[in-house]
C-alpha positions in Angstrom: 33.9 -24.3 10.2 35.9 -22.9 7.5 39.0 -24.8 6.2 41.5 -22.1 7.7 39.8 -22.9 10.9 40.3 -26.5 10.7 43.8 -26.0 9.6 44.3 -24.1 12.9 42.8 -26.9 14.9 44.8 -29.5 13.3 48.2 -27.5 13.7 47.3 -26.8 17.4 46.6 -30.4 18.0 50.0 -31.5 16.0 51.9 -29.1 18.4 50.3 -30.8 21.5 48.1 -27.9 22.4 44.7 -29.2 21.7 41.8 -27.9 24.0 43.8 -25.1 24.8 43.0 -21.4 26.0 43.4 -19.0 23.0 44.0 -15.4 23.7 44.3 -13.0 20.8 47.4 -10.7 20.8 47.7 -7.0 19.6 48.3 -7.0 15.8 51.2 -5.5 14.2 51.7 -3.8 10.8 51.8 -6.9 8.9 49.0 -9.1 7.8 50.0 -11.6 10.2 47.9 -12.2 13.4 49.0 -13.8 16.6 47.4 -15.9 19.5 49.0 -17.0 22.7 47.9 -20.5 23.5 47.8 -21.9 27.2 47.5 -25.4 28.2 48.7 -27.1 31.6 50.9 -24.3 32.7 52.5 -23.9 29.3 52.2 -21.7 26.7 53.0 -21.0 22.7 52.2 -18.5 20.1 49.8 -19.3 17.1 51.0 -17.5 14.0 48.4 -17.0 11.3 49.5 -15.9 8.0 47.4 -16.9 5.0 49.3 -16.9 1.8 46.3 -15.3 0.1 46.5 -12.3 2.2 49.5 -10.7 0.3 51.0 -10.7 -3.0 53.7 -13.4 -3.8 57.2 -13.0 -2.6 60.0 -12.7 -5.3 60.8 -15.6 -7.2 64.6 -16.5 -7.3 65.5 -15.6 -10.7 62.8 -13.1 -11.5 63.5 -10.1 -13.8 62.9 -6.6 -13.1 59.7 -6.5 -15.4 58.4 -9.6 -13.8 59.1 -8.4 -10.2 57.1 -5.1 -11.2 54.3 -7.2 -12.4 54.1 -9.5 -9.3 53.7 -6.4 -7.0 55.4 -5.0 -3.9 56.6 -7.9 -2.2 58.5 -9.0 -5.2 60.0 -5.6 -6.1 60.9 -5.0 -2.5 62.1 -8.6 -1.9 59.8 -9.3 1.0 58.7 -12.7 2.2 54.8 -11.9 1.9 54.5 -13.2 5.4 55.1 -16.8 4.3 55.3 -19.3 7.0 58.2 -21.1 5.2 60.2 -18.1 5.2 59.7 -17.7 9.0 60.4 -21.4 9.4 63.6 -21.4 7.4 65.2 -18.5 9.1 64.3 -19.4 12.4 66.1 -22.9 11.9 69.2 -21.3 10.4 69.5 -18.6 12.9 68.9 -21.2 15.7 71.8 -23.5 14.3 74.0 -20.5 14.5 73.6 -19.8 18.0 70.8 -17.0 17.8 67.7 -17.3 19.8 64.6 -17.7 17.6 61.4 -19.4 18.4 61.4 -23.1 18.2 58.8 -24.5 15.4 56.3 -26.9 17.2 54.4 -27.4 14.1 53.7 -25.5 11.0 51.5 -25.7 7.8 52.9 -23.7 5.0 50.1 -24.4 2.5 47.4 -22.8 4.7 50.1 -20.3 6.6 49.8 -21.3 10.0 52.2 -22.3 12.7 52.7 -23.0 16.3 56.0 -21.5 17.8 57.8 -21.1 21.1 56.8 -18.5 23.5 59.9 -16.5 24.2 58.0 -14.5 26.8 57.0 -10.7 27.5 60.2 -8.9 27.8 60.6 -7.0 24.7 63.6 -4.5 24.7 60.9 -1.8 24.5 59.0 -3.1 27.6 62.5 -3.6 29.7 63.7 -0.2 28.9 60.5 1.8 29.9 62.2 2.6 33.3 64.5 4.9 31.2 67.8 3.2 33.1 70.7 4.6 30.9 73.1 2.1 32.0 70.7 -0.9 31.3 70.0 0.7 28.0 73.6 1.1 27.2 74.0 -2.7 28.2 71.3 -3.9 25.9 72.2 -1.8 23.1 75.8 -3.2 23.5 74.8 -6.6 23.3 72.5 -5.7 19.9 75.8 -4.5 18.4 77.5 -7.6 19.3 74.9 -9.7 17.7 75.0 -7.8 14.5 78.9 -8.5 14.6 78.2 -12.3 15.1 75.4 -12.2 12.6 77.7 -10.5 9.9 80.4 -13.0 10.4 77.9 -15.8 9.7 78.4 -17.4 6.3 75.2 -16.7 4.3 74.0 -19.8 2.1 72.2 -19.0 -1.2 69.3 -20.8 0.0 67.8 -22.4 3.2 66.1 -25.7 3.8 62.2 -25.0 4.3 59.3 -27.3 5.0 58.0 -27.3 1.2 61.8 -27.1 -0.5 64.1 -24.3 0.1 63.8 -20.7 0.6 66.2 -18.3 -1.4 68.2 -15.5 0.4 67.9 -12.6 -2.2 70.0 -9.5 -2.6 68.5 -6.5 -1.4 69.1 -4.9 -4.9 68.8 -1.5 -6.7 65.0 -2.2 -7.4 64.3 -2.9 -3.9 65.9 0.1 -2.5 64.2 2.4 -5.1 60.6 1.3 -4.6 61.2 1.6 -0.6 62.5 5.2 -1.2 59.9 6.3 -3.5 57.4 5.6 -0.8 58.4 8.9 0.5 57.5 11.0 -2.7 54.4 9.0 -3.2 52.6 9.6 0.1 54.2 12.6 1.7 52.7 15.4 -0.5 49.2 13.8 0.6 50.4 14.1 4.2 51.5 17.6 4.0 48.2 18.7 2.1 50.3 19.5 -1.0 49.9 18.7 -4.5 51.4 15.9 -6.2 55.0 16.6 -7.2 55.6 17.7 -10.7 57.5 15.9 -13.1 60.7 18.0 -13.1 60.6 17.7 -9.1 60.3 14.0 -9.3 63.1 13.8 -11.9 65.4 15.8 -9.7 64.5 13.3 -6.6 65.2 10.2 -8.9 68.7 11.5 -9.7 69.4 12.3 -5.9 68.1 8.9 -4.9 69.7 7.1 -7.4 73.2 8.6 -6.6 72.7 7.6 -2.9 71.5 4.0 -3.8 74.7 3.7 -6.1 76.9 4.5 -3.3 75.0 2.0 -0.9 75.4 -0.7 -3.5 79.1 -0.5 -3.0 78.7 -1.0 0.9 79.8 -4.4 2.3 77.1 -7.1 1.8 75.9 -8.8 5.0 72.7 -10.7 6.1 70.1 -8.4 7.2 67.1 -9.2 9.0 65.2 -5.8 8.2 63.1 -5.5 11.4 65.6 -5.3 14.0 64.4 -3.0 16.7 63.2 -2.7 20.2 59.8 -4.1 19.5 61.2 -7.2 17.7 63.8 -8.2 20.3 63.3 -9.8 23.7 65.7 -9.8 26.4 66.3 -13.3 27.8 68.0 -12.9 31.0 68.3 -16.7 31.6 70.3 -17.1 28.6 74.1 -16.4 28.0 75.9 -14.3 25.4 74.1 -13.6 22.2 71.4 -15.9 23.1 70.1 -13.4 25.7 68.4 -11.6 22.7 65.2 -13.2 21.3 64.6 -12.4 17.7 60.9 -12.3 16.5 60.8 -10.7 13.1 63.2 -11.9 10.7 61.3 -13.8 7.7 62.2 -10.9 5.5 65.9 -11.4 5.5 68.0 -10.5 2.5 71.6 -10.3 1.5 71.6 -6.7 2.5 74.1 -4.3 4.1 75.9 -4.1 7.4 74.5 -0.9 8.3 70.7 -1.4 7.6 69.9 -3.3 10.6 71.9 -0.5 12.7 69.5 2.0 11.2 66.5 0.0 12.2 68.0 -0.4 15.8 69.0 3.3 16.3 66.6 5.2 14.0 63.7 3.5 16.0 60.3 5.0 15.1 58.6 4.1 18.7 61.4 5.0 21.3 64.2 7.5 21.8 67.6 5.7 21.8 69.9 7.5 23.9 73.3 8.7 22.6 75.1 6.5 25.0 73.1 3.6 23.8 73.8 4.5 20.0 77.6 4.7 20.9 77.4 1.4 22.8 76.1 -0.4 19.8 78.4 1.1 17.3 81.5 0.7 19.4 80.9 -2.9 20.4 80.4 -3.9 16.7 83.6 -2.2 15.5 85.4 -3.8 18.6 84.6 -7.2 17.3 84.6 -6.8 13.6 87.8 -4.3 13.6 86.5 -2.3 10.7 86.9 1.4 10.3 84.6 3.1 12.5 84.0 6.1 10.4 83.0 3.8 7.5 80.2 2.3 9.5 79.1 5.7 10.6 79.0 6.9 7.2 77.1 3.7 6.0 74.6 4.4 8.6 74.0 7.8 7.5 73.4 6.8 3.7 71.5 3.5 4.4 69.6 5.1 7.2 68.6 7.9 4.8 66.9 5.7 2.5 65.4 3.6 5.5 64.1 6.8 7.2 62.5 8.1 3.9 61.0 4.5 3.5 59.5 4.5 7.1 58.2 8.0 6.7 56.6 7.1 3.4 54.8 4.0 5.2 53.6 6.2 8.1 52.3 8.9 5.8 50.3 6.2 3.8 49.0 4.4 6.9 47.8 7.8 8.1 46.4 9.1 4.9 45.2 5.8 3.2 44.2 3.7 6.2 43.4 6.3 8.5 45.6 4.9 11.4 46.3 7.9 13.2 48.4 6.4 15.8 51.3 6.7 13.3 51.3 10.5 13.1 52.8 10.6 16.7 55.9 8.5 15.4 56.5 11.3 12.6 58.4 13.9 14.5 60.9 11.2 15.7 61.5 10.0 12.3 61.8 13.5 11.2 64.4 14.0 13.8 66.3 10.9 12.5 66.3 12.3 9.0 67.6 15.7 10.0 70.6 14.1 11.8 71.7 11.9 8.8 71.2 14.8 6.5 74.2 16.5 8.2 76.3 14.0 6.4 77.9 16.0 3.4 77.3 13.1 1.2 73.7 13.7 1.7 73.8 17.4 0.8 71.7 17.4 -2.5 69.0 15.4 -0.5 69.0 17.8 2.2 68.4 20.5 -0.3 65.6 18.8 -2.0 63.8 18.1 1.2 64.2 21.7 2.1 62.4 22.9 -1.0 59.8 20.2 -1.5 59.1 18.3 1.9 59.7 21.1 4.7 60.6 19.1 7.7 59.1 21.4 10.2 55.7 20.6 8.6 56.5 17.0 8.3 57.4 16.6 12.1 54.0 18.0 13.4 51.8 15.7 15.5 48.4 17.4 14.8 46.3 14.6 16.9 
């Protein structure tokens, strides 16, 4: 038995699930994997995230040069699937009234944890019946949750099992490397030659201008993976607790519209106009901000986020041969077309029309 399997057995025992039945769950796009544990009519989730599977996360005071040397997680300010990040954020969010899995036992050195099983009622599953009124209600609740989240005081660091976990800013470098996934992988996806230096220089100026505007947007705690496949509907709970949050370890001090983009510019399901409006208006009603400011922020932050996602999907298709992501491209292209109607994104729209034709980008070809 490997030392990792021994660590798993040990953490399962510490959580009180020894001699349980273990069923593997479907893998997500991360390096983590999960199992559902069954024992005496009780269930729990085993999370496996060995630290060696990914590059290290960003040190608190790392320079740009140091982050570039450390790799993707440091430049993008991702947690690198670290269990300590999950535990720290879960405890913080839970203490502030949000529903996150309770931590039954964890081992951050080996990267394993046994956590509460919040059930099977993902937003994506609950809304498969295409009930427009139900969708409006659930997305209204999602907008209200973001309002509460953004009214929560953000500490610089959180208690973690091995010390503290820092909450870092989603800064210019992180935004830049995420946006640049688009130009790194879309040419290959479209069967084109790599972009010339002149084309990339024009892209860099346009992208940097957008990011400069985003950096002036209000700073808020940003979960980064706030969408229908990471949110559970917990009907037996009240208020904000009705939403179970699953994927939050990459949280940063970001911007108030980023999670709106994740929620509304969903790659895997069509969000109706009614649901879109319900989420935005619920947020505005609670925060009393200027609605048009939020909508503009959703367009600009959404543009960078959508470009990021399209770049990731192109990489998954071309490099990793994961063809299932091709089916999501038309929806993401539709989201991009929508935000590009914003006059502040006219230069980006022109660049894409010339160098990344949306019609070709949105083809499924499966």
